[in-house]
C-alpha positions in Angstrom: -18.7 26.3 -4.0 -18.3 29.9 -5.1 -14.9 30.5 -6.7 -13.0 33.2 -4.7 -12.1 36.3 -6.7 -8.4 36.7 -7.3 -6.3 39.1 -5.3 -3.8 41.5 -6.8 -0.2 40.5 -6.6 0.6 43.6 -4.4 -2.0 42.8 -1.8 -2.2 45.4 1.0 -1.5 42.8 3.6 2.0 42.3 2.1 1.4 38.5 2.2 1.9 36.3 -0.9 -1.1 36.0 -3.2 -1.4 32.3 -2.4 -1.9 33.0 1.3 -4.7 35.5 0.5 -6.3 33.1 -1.9 -6.2 30.3 0.8 -7.9 32.7 3.3 -10.7 33.4 0.9 -11.2 29.7 0.2 -11.4 28.9 3.9 -13.9 31.8 4.4 -16.1 30.5 1.6 -19.4 29.0 3.0 -19.2 26.1 0.6 -15.8 25.0 1.9 -16.9 25.2 5.5 -19.8 23.0 4.6 -17.5 20.5 3.0 -15.3 20.4 6.2 -18.4 19.8 8.4 -19.7 17.1 6.1 -16.2 15.4 6.0 -16.2 15.4 9.8 -19.6 13.8 9.9 -19.0 11.1 7.2 -15.7 10.2 9.0 -17.7 8.5 11.7 -19.8 6.0 9.7 -17.0 5.4 7.2 -14.5 4.6 10.0 -17.0 2.3 11.7 -17.7 0.4 8.5 -14.0 0.2 7.6 -13.3 -1.1 11.1 -15.9 -3.9 10.8 -14.8 -4.7 7.2 -11.2 -5.2 8.5 -12.5 -7.3 11.4 -14.4 -9.5 9.0 -11.4 -10.0 6.8 -9.2 -10.9 9.8 -11.8 -13.3 11.3 -12.2 -15.0 7.9 -8.5 -15.4 7.5 -8.2 -16.9 11.0 -11.0 -19.3 10.3 -9.5 -20.5 7.0 -5.8 -20.6 8.0 -5.9 -21.5 11.7 -9.2 -22.8 13.1 -10.2 -25.0 10.1 -6.8 -26.8 9.9 -6.8 -27.3 13.7 -10.3 -28.7 13.6 -9.2 -31.2 10.9 -6.3 -32.3 13.1 -3.3 -30.3 11.8 -1.2 -28.0 14.0 -0.9 -25.6 11.0 -2.1 -25.5 7.4 -0.5 -28.4 5.4 1.5 -27.7 2.3 -1.4 -28.2 -0.1 -3.8 -26.0 1.8 -3.5 -22.9 -0.5 -4.6 -24.9 -3.6 -8.3 -25.4 -2.8 -8.6 -22.0 -1.1 -7.1 -20.0 -4.0 -9.1 -22.1 -6.5 -12.2 -20.9 -4.8 -10.9 -17.3 -4.6 -10.0 -17.3 -8.3 -13.5 -18.6 -9.3 -15.3 -15.9 -7.2 -13.0 -13.0 -8.3 -13.3 -14.1 -11.9 -17.1 -14.1 -11.8 -17.1 -10.7 -10.0 -14.7 -9.2 -12.5 -16.7 -10.4 -15.5 -20.3 -9.8 -14.2 -20.6 -7.1 -11.5 -20.5 -3.4 -11.9 -17.0 -2.1 -11.4 -15.4 -5.6 -11.7 -14.6 -5.8 -8.0 -12.3 -2.8 -7.9 -9.1 -1.5 -9.5 -6.4 -4.0 -10.6 -3.6 -3.9 -8.1 -0.9 -3.7 -10.8 -2.2 -0.3 -11.7 -1.4 1.1 -8.2 -3.7 2.9 -5.8 -6.4 5.2 -7.3 -7.6 8.3 -5.5 -10.8 8.6 -7.6 -13.9 7.7 -5.6 -15.8 4.5 -6.5 -19.4 4.8 -7.4 -21.9 3.4 -4.9 -23.0 0.8 -7.5 -19.6 -0.7 -7.6 -19.3 -1.2 -3.8 -20.8 -4.7 -3.6 -18.3 -6.0 -6.1 -15.4 -4.3 -4.2 -16.4 -5.9 -0.9 -17.1 -9.3 -2.3 -13.9 -9.4 -4.3 -11.8 -8.4 -1.3 -13.5 -10.9 0.9 -12.8 -13.7 -1.6 -9.2 -12.6 -2.4 -7.6 -11.6 0.9 -8.7 -14.2 3.5 -8.3 -17.1 1.1 -4.6 -16.4 0.4 -4.1 -13.7 -2.3 -0.7 -12.0 -1.9 -2.3 -8.6 -1.5 -3.3 -6.2 1.3 -6.6 -4.5 2.2 -5.6 -0.9 1.5 -6.9 -0.6 -2.1 -10.4 -2.0 -1.2 -10.5 0.3 1.8 -9.8 3.4 -0.4 -12.5 2.3 -2.8 -14.9 1.5 0.1 -14.3 4.8 1.9 -14.7 6.9 -1.3 -17.8 5.0 -2.4 -19.4 5.3 1.0 -18.7 9.1 1.1 -20.5 9.5 -2.3 -23.4 7.3 -1.1 -23.9 9.5 1.9 -23.6 12.5 -0.4 -26.5 11.2 -2.5 -28.6 10.3 0.6 -28.3 13.8 1.9 -28.8 15.3 -1.5 -25.6 17.2 -1.4 -24.8 18.9 -4.8 -22.7 16.5 -6.9 -20.3 19.1 -8.3 -16.9 17.8 -9.5 -15.1 19.7 -6.7 -17.4 18.4 -3.9 -17.2 14.9 -5.3 -13.4 14.9 -5.4 -13.1 16.4 -1.9 -15.6 14.1 -0.3 -14.2 11.0 -2.0 -10.7 11.9 -0.7 -12.1 12.4 2.8 -14.0 9.1 2.8 -10.9 7.3 1.5 -8.7 8.8 4.2 -11.1 7.9 6.9 -11.2 4.3 5.7 -7.4 3.9 5.1 -6.6 5.2 8.5 -8.3 2.2 10.0 -5.7 -0.3 8.6 -2.7 1.9 9.5 -4.1 3.0 12.8 -2.8 6.5 12.2 -4.6 9.4 10.4 -1.2 11.0 9.4 -0.2 8.2 7.1 -3.7 8.2 5.5 -3.4 11.9 4.7 0.2 11.7 3.4 -0.7 8.6 1.3 -3.6 10.3 -0.4 -1.7 13.4 -1.1 0.9 11.4 -3.0 -1.7 9.1 -4.6 -3.8 11.9 -5.9 -0.8 13.6 -7.4 -1.6 17.0 -6.0 1.0 19.4 -7.5 1.9 16.9 -10.2 5.6 16.2 -11.1 6.6 19.6 -9.6 5.6 18.3 -6.2 8.0 15.4 -6.4 10.7 17.6 -8.0 10.5 19.9 -4.9 9.8 17.2 -2.4 12.6 14.8 -3.2 15.5 17.3 -2.6 13.9 18.5 0.6 13.4 14.9 1.8 16.9 13.9 1.0 18.4 17.0 2.5 16.5 16.5 5.7 17.6 12.9 5.9 21.3 13.8 5.5 20.8 16.6 8.0 19.4 14.1 10.5 22.5 12.0 10.1 24.7 15.0 10.7 22.8 15.9 13.8 22.9 12.3 15.0 26.6 12.1 14.5 27.5 15.4 16.2 25.2 14.6 19.1 27.1 11.4 19.6 30.6 12.8 19.0 30.3 15.9 21.1 27.9 14.8 23.8 26.0 18.1 23.4 22.3 18.4 22.8 20.1 20.8 20.9 16.8 19.7 22.4 14.5 17.1 20.8 10.8 16.2 20.5 11.6 12.4 20.5 10.0 10.3 23.2 12.2 7.9 25.2 11.4 4.3 24.3 11.7 1.4 26.7 13.9 -0.4 24.3 16.1 2.1 22.4 17.0 1.2 18.8 20.6 1.0 17.8 22.5 4.1 16.8 23.2 4.6 13.1 26.8 4.5 11.9 28.6 5.0 8.5 28.3 1.3 7.7 24.5 1.4 8.1 24.4 4.3 5.7 26.6 2.7 3.1 24.7 -0.6 3.2 21.4 1.3 2.9 22.5 2.8 -0.4 23.2 -0.6 -1.8 20.1 -2.2 -0.4 17.9 0.5 -1.9 19.5 0.3 -5.3 19.3 -3.4 -5.5 15.7 -3.6 -4.4 14.6 -0.9 -6.8 16.2 -2.9 -9.7 14.8 -6.2 -8.6 11.3 -5.1 -7.8 10.7 -3.1 -11.0 10.2 -6.2 -13.1 7.6 -7.4 -10.6 5.3 -4.5 -11.5 6.0 -5.1 -15.2 5.1 -8.8 -14.7 1.9 -7.8 -12.8 0.8 -5.6 -15.7 1.5 -8.4 -18.2 -0.6 -10.8 -16.1 -3.4 -8.2 -16.1 -3.2 -8.0 -19.9 -3.2 -11.8 -20.1 -6.2 -12.2 -17.8 -8.3 -9.7 -19.8 -8.5 -12.1 -22.7 -10.6 -14.6 -20.8 -11.3 -13.3 -17.3 -12.7 -16.3 -15.4 -10.4 -19.2 -16.5 -7.3 -17.1 -16.5 -8.0 -15.5 -13.1 -8.4 -19.1 -11.7 -5.1 -20.1 -13.4 -3.2 -17.2 -11.9 -4.7 -17.9 -8.4 -3.6 -21.6 -8.7 -0.2 -20.4 -9.7 0.1 -18.3 -6.6 -1.2 -21.3 -4.5 1.5 -23.5 -6.1 4.2 -21.0 -5.0 3.0 -21.2 -1.4 2.8 -25.0 -1.6 6.3 -25.4 -3.0 7.6 -23.1 -0.3 6.0 -25.2 2.4 7.4 -28.4 0.9 11.0 -27.2 0.7 11.2 -25.4 4.0 8.8 -27.3 6.3 7.2 -24.0 7.3 3.6 -22.9 6.9 2.5 -22.0 3.3 0.9 -18.8 4.9 4.4 -17.3 4.8 4.0 -17.0 1.0 0.2 -16.7 0.8 -1.7 -13.8 2.3 -0.5 -10.2 2.5 2.4 -10.8 5.0 0.9 -8.3 7.5 0.8 -10.9 10.3 4.0 -12.7 9.3 5.9 -9.4 9.3 5.5 -9.2 13.1 7.0 -12.7 13.5 9.9 -11.9 11.2 10.7 -8.6 13.0 10.5 -10.3 16.4 12.9 -13.1 15.6 14.6 -12.9 12.1 17.1 -15.6 13.1 14.3 -18.2 13.4 13.9 -18.2 9.6 17.4 -19.2 8.4 19.0 -18.1 5.1 17.3 -20.9 3.1 13.8 -20.0 4.3 14.4 -16.2 3.6 15.7 -16.9 0.1 12.7 -19.2 -0.6 10.1 -16.8 0.7 11.7 -13.9 -1.2 11.6 -15.8 -4.5 8.3 -17.6 -4.2 6.3 -14.8 -2.6 7.6 -12.4 -5.2 6.3 -14.7 -8.0 3.0 -15.2 -6.3 2.8 -11.4 -5.7 3.2 -10.7 -9.4 0.5 -13.2 -10.3 -2.0 -11.7 -7.8 -1.2 -8.1 -8.8 -2.7 -8.8 -12.3 -5.5 -11.1 -11.4 -6.9 -10.7 -7.9 -8.2 -7.7 -5.9 -6.5 -6.0 -3.1 -3.6 -3.6 -2.4 0.1 -3.8 -3.2 1.6 -2.2 -0.1 1.8 -4.9 2.6 3.4 -7.6 0.5 6.0 -5.0 -0.6 6.7 -4.1 3.0 7.2 -7.8 3.9 9.5 -8.5 1.0 11.6 -5.5 2.0 11.8 -6.7 5.6 12.7 -10.2 4.5 15.5 -8.8 2.2 16.7 -6.7 5.1 16.7 -9.7 7.5 18.7 -11.7 4.8 21.5 -9.2 4.5 21.5 -8.1 8.2 24.6 -10.3 9.0 26.7 -8.2 6.6 29.7 -6.5 8.3 28.7 -3.4 10.2 24.9 -3.8 9.4 22.3 -4.5 12.1 19.0 -6.2 11.8 16.9 -3.1 12.6 18.6 -0.7 10.1 18.7 -3.4 7.4 14.9 -4.1 7.8 14.1 -0.4 7.9 16.0 0.3 4.7 14.5 -2.8 3.0 10.9 -1.9 3.9 11.3 1.8 2.8 13.1 0.9 -0.4 10.7 -1.9 -1.4 7.6 0.2 -0.7 8.9 3.2 -2.6 9.9 1.0 -5.5 6.5 -0.7 -5.8 4.2 2.2 -4.9 6.2 5.2 -6.2 5.3 7.0 -3.0 8.5 8.0 -1.2 7.1 10.1 1.6 4.4 7.6 2.4 7.0 4.9 2.5 9.1 6.8 5.1 6.1 7.6 7.3 4.9 4.0 7.1 8.2 2.5 8.1 8.5 5.0 11.0 5.0 4.0 12.1 5.8 0.3 12.0 9.0 0.7 14.0 7.3 3.0 16.5 10.4 5.2 16.7 12.0 8.0 14.8 15.5 6.6 15.2 15.5 5.0 11.8 14.1 8.0 9.9 17.4 8.9 8.2 17.9 5.4 6.9 14.3 5.2 5.8 14.6 8.5 3.9 17.8 7.6 2.2 16.4 4.2 1.1 13.1 5.6 -0.1 14.6 8.4 -2.1 17.3 6.3 -3.7 14.8 3.5 -4.5 12.2 6.0 -5.9 14.7 7.8 -8.1 16.3 4.6 -9.3 12.9 3.1 -10.2 11.9 6.2 -12.1 15.1 6.3 -14.1 14.9 2.6 -15.1 13.6 2.0 -18.6 9.8 1.9 -18.8 8.2 -1.5 -19.4 6.4 -2.5 -22.5 3.1 -3.3 -20.8 1.0 -0.2 -19.9 -0.6 0.0 -16.4 -4.1 -1.5 -16.4 -6.9 0.9 -17.0 -9.2 1.6 -14.1 -12.2 -0.8 -14.1 -15.3 0.5 -15.7 -17.8 1.8 -13.2 -20.8 0.8 -15.4 -21.7 -2.4 -17.3 -20.4 -2.8 -20.7 -22.9 -3.1 -23.6 -21.4 -6.5 -24.5 -19.9 -9.2 -22.4 -21.7 -8.2 -19.1 -20.8 -5.7 -16.5 -17.0 -5.4 -16.1 -16.2 -7.3 -19.3 -12.7 -6.5 -20.2 -12.3 -5.0 -16.8 -8.7 -6.2 -16.5 -7.7 -5.0 -19.9 -4.7 -2.8 -20.4 -5.2 0.3 -22.6 
């Protein structure tokens, strides 16, 4: 795409130079072509992502519901995760050591905006299909990002579109956004997520965004308070929900500050542990991947033994269990909530460094479980507590404060908890960033091409 010529600072239009530059970019024929191409690839990428998710869901249903019922159990017995995750560890270990790309990026390294090469797509799909339905404590968002970006580059090659760095980056982001929207069911969260993941604007973006986000959250609390105290209205774009959520009060705000701070401090070592697991696995990929998978399975089995509940509460991403928890938090009990928090966190750390998947949904579930645990505190309700917990946990793990807020609002289906979510996300994010850095570096992205020694993806899990 032709680079637009710079405008003088004192442009005749009187508009800022950036606005004039944006206009020239939009008028450039190359950029229009990219927009058209992005719209076209959004159709096949979304369809493939949809069927990919359907396949994962159906496999999970077969392994964790239909098969136990067929064998005579009402639900999966306590030992059920052990053989499933043994198989998952074997498959992922083989893929990580032998296939191009090693099955995708290591979850402990966070989401990556860079597009996956088409040659790495088989490994990504197979590793996700082996990890997620069989019980890995990870979500599907990272494989979807890799799948969408890789498919976009595949279609680029098939149509012989020029493979310039700019076109590759833009099409990779477009494909990833189309795919990730399938899991969240909302294109807005996909766009916001990729903006933060790609780091557009660098540290300056976060430096400007955090004060604005925090100020808007405090402002929302003020408007909510004055609307309640005075009975006056300024007009609103909010839709009226059939079941209105509780109104926020000072106690909710104060407890939110504490919840966010505590979760940030407690979850930061989980990421450090995941990076250490990744460094450990890199020494001998196959046997140590199996060992970590069995460790996660043991956590789920112990949980089922001591609580009498299904081991699926600890295994899997927590996406399905989150709905059950939100619908009836009292059904769990304090002991079950403490057990799921401790054992799922441990299994999560093991899977972050060894299996393939995403880190978002387990973090959301852990935040919701923490919120449900502390909801009986004086002046704190279940909905504000879970909203604060989900936003704080997601921001602490993913380092994406705006995406965390948008995701929580999307899950709740209402904007009533936006101030709480903003406060929790900002406090958790800032606290996490101010904590001392760990000794283990984040895992390097997996090599896209085979290594000269040790097979394709050898040392794929190694930390730099």
